[in-house]
N, C-alpha and C positions, 0 to 999 in steps of 0.2 A: 367736103371738097374731095374730088377724085384724086387718087394718088397716081403718080407717074409710074407706068409699068416697068420702066428701066430701074427706077428707084426701088420698087418692090422686088425686082429680081436681084439687085445688089444686096438688099436687106436679107433676103431669103438665103443668100449664100454666106452670110456672116457666121463665124464659128467662135464661141467663147475662147479666149486666149488659153486658159488652163486646159481645155479639151484639146486644142490644137497642139499644144506642147506634148500632151500625153500621147496623142496619136502619132506625132512625128517620132517620139522616143521609142514607141513600140515598134514602128516600122524600122527604125535604125537598129534596134536590138535584134529584130528578126533577121535583118540582112546580115548582121555580124555573126549570127549563130550558124551560118552556113559552113563555118569551119571551127567547130568547138575545140579542136585539138590545139588551136593557137588563137585564142580570143583576143582581139585588139582592145586597147584601152577604151576605144570609142564605144564598144558594146557595154562596158562597165558604166560609162558616163550616161548612155541611153537608159539603162535600167535604173540608175540612180535618179535621173531626171523624172522618169515615170513614177518612181517610188515617192519622190518629193511631192509630185502633183497629187497622187492618191492620198497621201497623209494630210495635205492641205484640205482636200475635198472632204476627207473623213472628219477633220476638225470642224468644218462648216456644217456637216450633217449632225455632228454631236451638239453643236450650238442650237441647231433647229430643234432637235429632240428636247433639249432643255427648255426651250420656249413652249413647245407643245405640252411637256410635262407640267409646266407652270399653269398653262391654260386649263389643262385637265383637272388639276387640283382646284382651281378657281370655280370651274363649272360644277364639280362634284360638291363643293361647299354650298354653292347656290342651290343646287338640287335638294340637298339635305335640308337647308333652311326652308325651301318652298314646301317640302313634304310636311315639315313641322307646322307651317302655316295651315296646310290643308287639314291636318289632324286637329288643330286648334279650332278651325272653323266648325267642325262637326260637334265640338263640345260646347260651343256657345249657343245660347238660345237666341239666335239672331234672325229677325224677320227677312233679312237680306242674305240668308245663307246660300240660296241658289246662285245669286250673283257672285258672292265671294268664292264659291266653289269654281264657277266658270273662269273667273280671273286667275285663280290659282292654277287651274288646269292649263290655261294658256301659258303661264310661266313655266310649268313643268314641261309642256310640249316644246317650247323654245329651247329650254336647257337640254332636254334629251336630244333634240335635233343637233344642237351644237356639240354635244358629247359624241354623237354618232359620227359627225364630220371629223372631229379630232381623232377619233379611233381609226377612221379610214386613212387619214393622213399619217398617223403614227405607224400603222401597219405597213404602208408603202415605204416609209422612211426606215423602219427597222430592217426590212428586207434589203434595202439599198445599203445600209450600214454593214449588215452581215456580208453581203457580196463584196463590199469594198475592203472589209477586214480580211476576207479570204484572198483577195488580190494582193493586198499588202504582204500577207504571209508568204505567198508564192513568189512575189517579187523579192522579198528579203532572202528567201532560200536561193533564188536564182542569182542574186547579187553576190551572196557568199560563195557560191560555186564558181562564178566568173572571177572573183577576186583571187580565189585560191589558185585557179588555173593561170591567171595572169602572173601571179607571183612565181609559180613554177617555171613559166616560160622566161620571165625576166631574170631569174636567179635569186637565190636565197638572201643576198645582201641588198637587192634592189628595194628602194623605199626611203622613208625618212626615219631617222633615229634620234632620240633624245640622249645626249651624252653627258657624262659627268667625269671630271678629272680630279683625282686626289693626289697629294694632300692639299692642292690649291682650291678645291671646291669650285672650280670654274665649270660652267654649264654651257651647253649649246646644242646645235642641231647639225647632223650629217645628212645630206641628201645624196644617196648613192645609186649608181646604175651598175649592171654587171653583164658582161659578155663572155661566156665561158668561164675561165678562171680570172679574167682581168676585171678589176674593179676601178671605177673612177667616180668622181662626184665633186660636190662643193660643201662648204661648211660655213656656219656663223657661230661665233663664240661671244660670250659676254665681254663687254669692253669694246665692241665694235670690230673685233677681229674677223676677217673673212678671207677666203681663199679656196684653193682646190685640193682634192685628194686623189691619189692614185695608188694602186696596189694590187693585191691578189687574194684569192680565196682558194685554198687547196685542202681538201679533207677537213673542212671546218676550221682550219687555221687561217686567221686573218692577218694580213700585213698591209699597212697603209702608210704613205708618206704625206706629210702636210706641206703644201707650198703656199705660204702666206702672201697676200697681196702687197704687204709692206716689207716683210722680212725675207721673202723668198723661201727656199727649202729650209724649214725650221724645226721639224720634229718627225718622229715616226712612232707608229702604234703597232703593237702585236697583241693578239688575243685569240680566243676560241668562240665560235658560234655555238650556242646551245642547240641541243638535238631538235627542239621544236622551232628553231629559227627566230626566236623572239628576243634573245639577249646576246650580248657580247661582253666578255670580261677579259681583261689583259693588263699589259703594262705599257708605259710610254716613256720616251726619253727625248729631250730637246737638244738641238745642236747649238742653241743660243745660250751659252753659259753666263750665269749672272750670280753675283754674290748674294743677291736678295732672294732670288727665286730658286726653287728646287730644280734639279736637272733631270729627275725621273720620278715616276710614281705609278699609280694604278689608274685604270679607266674602265668605265662600263657604258654600255649603250642599251637602250630599250626601244624596240620597234614601235613606231606610232601606228595606230589603226588607220585603215583606208579613209575613214571619215575625217581625220584630222590633217 
């Protein structure tokens, strides 16, 4: 049955979803790179999306190679067995030796043809895997560079921090933003405590006030940011005095990676 030309045209324009995502991400990353001195978060997201697609496609290619490897082993085993049959045929005093040889040769030709086909497919696939691994390495380098510049623009405290308070051993997460020396953000602590943070960062000295969603202005934190920007250590004190809970103690924070 003849197909509809319009249907063929629409079908010809179809693009696999993974390829479309990758292309859109590359275009977005290229557009964002026009100003490398101030890379927006969108460029980081674009490169991350492209990297995720490449890693998924690499996994699919690796699975294909595993199947080809299995087929190659199977064909090699069959070839070996067929050559053993051929050698055995020559040793037998068989009146049908010529026919036996012909049948065995046909098996060998079929197996050799299949092995050659597998070799061609494997060669193409290995080249594609190598190209994809190179792209992944370049994308990872690009992403690391973008993340570093985004962090520099955003300020050393900007990001998510895993925090621990002693001696209560309460844990939680700070999500901070920074503009100049002014720091603000939100927090979530064990026990369902949430709220906002506001403070400053001056010469690596951190000062934050906790405004709890239930208690209001409830505590303050002071500390120092490590030289590599990955940790904060300091002291805390609460405004909510209680006979059961300590009024002061120590706290620490560890920066989460961009992937978390």
